[in-house]
C-alpha positions as CSV (number, residue, x, y, z in Angstrom):
1,N,13.9,-19.6,-118.6
2,P,10.1,-20.6,-118.5
3,F,11.2,-23.8,-116.2
4,I,11.9,-21.3,-113.6
5,C,9.5,-19.0,-114.5
6,P,6.6,-20.7,-116.0
7,L,4.4,-17.5,-116.8
8,N,6.9,-16.4,-119.0
9,C,5.6,-19.2,-121.6
10,D,2.0,-18.8,-120.5
11,E,0.2,-17.3,-123.9
12,E,-3.2,-16.5,-122.0
13,Y,-0.9,-14.6,-119.4
14,L,1.4,-13.0,-121.9
15,A,-1.9,-11.7,-123.8
16,Q,-2.5,-9.0,-121.3
17,F,0.3,-6.8,-121.9
18,D,0.5,-4.1,-124.5
19,A,4.2,-5.5,-125.7
20,V,6.3,-8.7,-124.6
21,F,9.8,-8.5,-125.2
22,T,11.2,-12.3,-125.3
23,W,14.3,-14.6,-126.7
24,N,12.1,-17.2,-126.9
25,R,11.4,-17.5,-130.8
26,D,8.1,-20.2,-130.2
27,L,5.9,-16.9,-128.8
28,L,6.6,-14.9,-132.1
29,H,3.2,-16.0,-133.4
30,L,1.6,-13.9,-130.5
31,P,0.7,-10.1,-132.1
32,N,2.1,-8.2,-128.8
33,T,5.6,-9.9,-128.7
34,V,9.0,-8.6,-129.8
35,P,11.9,-10.5,-130.3
36,L,14.9,-9.6,-128.0
37,F,18.0,-11.3,-127.1
38,I,19.4,-11.3,-123.7
39,P,22.1,-8.4,-123.6
40,N,25.6,-7.9,-123.1
41,Q,28.2,-5.1,-123.3
42,I,29.9,-6.5,-126.5
43,R,33.3,-5.6,-126.5
44,S,36.8,-7.3,-128.3
45,E,40.2,-6.8,-126.6
46,A,43.7,-8.3,-126.8
47,T,43.5,-11.6,-124.5
48,P,46.2,-14.2,-123.4
49,S,47.4,-16.8,-125.8
50,F,47.4,-20.5,-125.4
51,E,50.6,-20.7,-123.5
52,E,49.8,-18.1,-121.4
53,R,46.7,-19.7,-119.5
54,S,47.9,-22.1,-116.8
55,I,44.3,-23.6,-115.9
56,F,43.3,-26.5,-118.5
57,S,39.6,-26.1,-118.1
58,C,37.0,-24.9,-115.8
59,I,33.4,-24.7,-114.7
60,I,32.2,-21.1,-113.1
61,N,28.6,-21.3,-111.5
62,A,26.4,-21.4,-108.6
63,N,25.4,-25.0,-107.1
64,K,21.6,-25.2,-108.3
65,A,19.5,-28.0,-109.2
66,F,15.7,-28.2,-110.5
67,P,13.5,-29.6,-108.0
68,Q,11.6,-31.4,-110.8
69,S,13.1,-33.9,-113.2
70,L,13.8,-32.4,-116.8
71,S,14.7,-34.2,-119.7
72,T,16.9,-30.9,-120.7
73,D,18.3,-30.2,-117.3
74,L,22.0,-29.1,-117.7
75,Y,22.3,-28.2,-114.2
76,R,22.7,-32.2,-113.8
77,E,24.9,-32.5,-116.7
78,R,27.3,-29.7,-115.2
79,L,27.3,-32.1,-112.3
80,L,28.5,-35.1,-114.3
81,V,31.2,-32.9,-115.8
82,I,32.6,-32.0,-112.2
83,R,32.5,-35.6,-111.2
84,W,34.0,-37.0,-114.1
85,Y,37.1,-34.6,-113.8
86,E,37.3,-35.3,-110.0
87,K,37.9,-39.1,-110.9
88,N,39.4,-38.9,-113.8
89,A,41.7,-35.9,-114.4
90,P,41.6,-33.6,-111.4
91,G,44.5,-31.7,-112.4
92,D,43.0,-30.5,-115.5
93,F,40.0,-28.9,-113.9
94,S,39.1,-26.2,-111.3
95,L,35.1,-25.3,-110.2
96,Y,34.2,-21.9,-109.1
97,G,31.1,-20.0,-108.0
98,L,28.8,-20.1,-105.0
99,G,27.6,-22.7,-103.3
100,W,29.9,-25.6,-104.1
101,G,31.4,-25.6,-100.6
102,K,27.9,-27.5,-99.6
103,P,26.2,-30.5,-101.1
104,S,23.9,-30.2,-104.1
105,P,20.3,-29.2,-103.4
106,A,17.9,-32.0,-102.6
107,F,14.2,-32.2,-102.8
108,N,13.0,-35.3,-101.7
109,A,12.8,-36.9,-98.1
110,T,15.8,-39.1,-98.7
111,G,18.0,-36.7,-100.8
112,K,17.7,-33.8,-97.9
113,L,18.4,-36.5,-95.2
114,K,21.7,-37.2,-97.0
115,R,22.4,-33.4,-97.5
116,R,22.0,-32.6,-94.0
117,L,24.5,-35.3,-92.9
118,E,27.2,-34.4,-95.7
119,R,26.5,-30.6,-94.5
120,L,27.5,-31.9,-91.0
121,A,30.6,-33.5,-92.5
122,T,31.6,-30.5,-93.9
123,Q,31.8,-28.4,-90.6
124,L,32.7,-31.2,-88.3
125,F,35.6,-32.8,-90.3
126,G,36.3,-30.8,-93.3
127,Y,34.3,-33.1,-95.8
128,K,34.7,-31.3,-99.2
129,P,31.6,-32.3,-101.1
130,F,33.3,-31.1,-104.1
131,P,37.2,-31.8,-104.3
132,S,37.7,-29.7,-107.6
133,Y,35.9,-26.2,-105.8
134,A,38.5,-23.6,-105.7
135,G,36.1,-20.5,-104.3
136,E,34.1,-18.2,-105.3
137,I,35.3,-15.1,-107.5
138,K,34.9,-11.3,-108.1
139,D,35.1,-11.2,-111.6
140,K,34.9,-13.8,-113.8
141,S,37.5,-12.7,-115.9
142,D,39.7,-13.4,-113.5
143,V,39.4,-16.9,-114.1
144,Y,38.5,-17.1,-117.8
145,R,41.7,-15.1,-118.8
146,N,43.5,-17.7,-117.4
147,T,41.8,-20.9,-118.8
148,K,42.2,-22.6,-122.1
149,F,38.7,-24.2,-121.6
150,A,35.4,-23.4,-119.9
151,Y,32.5,-25.8,-120.0
152,C,29.6,-23.4,-120.4
153,Y,26.4,-24.9,-120.4
154,E,23.1,-23.3,-119.9
155,N,20.6,-24.0,-117.3
156,V,18.4,-26.1,-119.8
157,A,18.9,-27.5,-123.5
158,D,17.1,-27.1,-126.8
159,L,15.2,-23.5,-125.6
160,P,15.2,-21.4,-129.0
161,D,17.4,-18.5,-129.0
162,Y,18.3,-18.7,-125.2
163,I,21.7,-17.6,-125.1
164,T,22.9,-15.7,-121.9
165,E,25.5,-14.0,-120.5
166,K,27.7,-17.3,-120.1
167,I,29.2,-17.6,-123.6
168,F,30.1,-14.1,-124.2
169,D,31.9,-13.9,-120.8
170,C,34.4,-16.7,-122.1
171,F,34.7,-14.7,-125.4
172,F,35.6,-11.7,-123.9
173,S,38.4,-13.4,-121.9
174,G,39.3,-15.0,-125.2
175,C,38.4,-18.5,-123.1
176,V,37.5,-21.3,-125.8
177,P,34.0,-22.4,-124.4
178,V,32.1,-25.9,-124.7
179,Y,28.8,-25.0,-125.1
180,W,25.6,-27.0,-124.3
181,G,22.3,-24.6,-124.5
182,S,20.3,-23.4,-126.9
183,H,19.5,-25.2,-129.9
184,T,19.3,-22.6,-132.4
185,I,23.3,-21.4,-131.3
186,N,24.5,-21.8,-134.7
187,K,22.3,-19.5,-136.3
188,H,23.6,-16.4,-134.2
189,I,27.5,-17.6,-133.5
190,P,29.4,-19.1,-135.6
191,K,30.4,-22.6,-135.2
192,G,34.4,-21.9,-135.1
193,C,33.9,-19.8,-132.0
194,F,32.9,-22.8,-129.7
195,I,33.0,-26.5,-129.1
196,D,29.4,-28.2,-129.4
197,R,29.1,-30.5,-126.9
198,R,26.5,-31.8,-128.5
199,Q,29.0,-33.5,-130.9
200,F,30.4,-35.6,-128.5
201,T,28.6,-38.6,-126.5
202,S,30.5,-38.2,-123.0
203,T,32.8,-35.4,-121.2
204,Q,35.8,-38.3,-121.8
205,D,35.0,-37.4,-125.6
206,V,35.3,-33.7,-124.6
207,H,38.5,-33.9,-122.9
208,R,40.0,-36.4,-125.2
209,Y,39.5,-33.6,-127.9
210,L,40.4,-30.5,-125.8
211,K,44.0,-32.6,-125.0
212,S,44.2,-32.9,-128.8
213,I,44.2,-28.8,-129.7
214,D,47.2,-27.0,-130.0
215,A,48.2,-23.3,-129.7
216,T,48.0,-23.0,-133.8
217,T,44.3,-24.8,-133.3
218,Y,43.5,-22.6,-130.0
219,A,44.5,-19.2,-131.8
220,R,41.9,-19.8,-134.5
221,Y,39.1,-20.4,-132.2
222,Q,40.4,-17.1,-130.6
223,K,40.4,-15.4,-134.2
224,S,36.8,-16.4,-134.6
225,I,36.0,-15.5,-131.7
226,A,37.4,-12.1,-131.8
227,D,36.1,-11.6,-135.4
228,F,32.6,-12.3,-134.4
229,L,32.6,-9.9,-131.2
230,T,33.5,-7.2,-133.8
231,S,30.6,-8.4,-136.2
232,P,27.1,-7.2,-137.1
233,A,25.9,-10.6,-135.9
234,A,27.3,-9.9,-132.1
235,M,25.6,-6.7,-131.9
236,Q,22.2,-8.0,-131.9
237,F,23.5,-9.1,-128.3
238,D,24.4,-6.0,-127.6
239,T,23.0,-3.6,-124.4
240,T,22.4,-0.6,-126.9
241,R,20.3,-2.8,-129.4
242,Y,18.5,-4.1,-126.1
243,T,17.5,-0.5,-124.4
244,T,17.1,0.8,-128.2
245,T,14.3,-2.1,-129.1
246,I,12.6,-1.4,-125.8
247,I,12.7,2.2,-126.2
248,N,11.7,2.5,-129.6
249,R,8.8,-0.1,-128.9
250,I,7.7,1.8,-125.7
């Protein structure tokens, strides 16, 4: 992600290499670039049904933030989801991942002071900065196989073809993702495989839609996911394609 590693979109820097492997289609006009998706071990296996999943919705991410203000910041949007559920539907949501036992990162003086006071409160009084936090996990599939819907947000929106492991982790467990990230997602993954967060104005609207989904509709999402994972389109993201592309270019 160039917002985390700016050199990854610095054309002058990239020009020094014999080859640059990139998911970013905006860089493919450079003569030394080779298109390459972020890899996953593509597989399809039997997964639990709608009725067999006891967790309604979840987020699995680390507690991170950008130090700078970005209009496309999805770390911030994840926090909005978490806070909405904690306030409005706490029984329908669980939070997992690293760092949520602490307050969110802060970067200015006021924020750092507030964070330090909250950290003291967690240590001295058992204060929970995120009441929905259910702990760290060893394997995402342990949660996703037991969850109906997962809020699956990249760290930044609207990067071309920046499609990471997040949506695939859901697919492999038969969990239906609410996806927000690359604006080119529909060029590569059928829309029947996920719920597009861009089609909703708020988390409240998303939640209302999720509540309307019955077992039959859920099964259709799962079938679309299974069909995609066994299709040639999914193999663009496979580790075999990834390694073969690099080896052949070298």
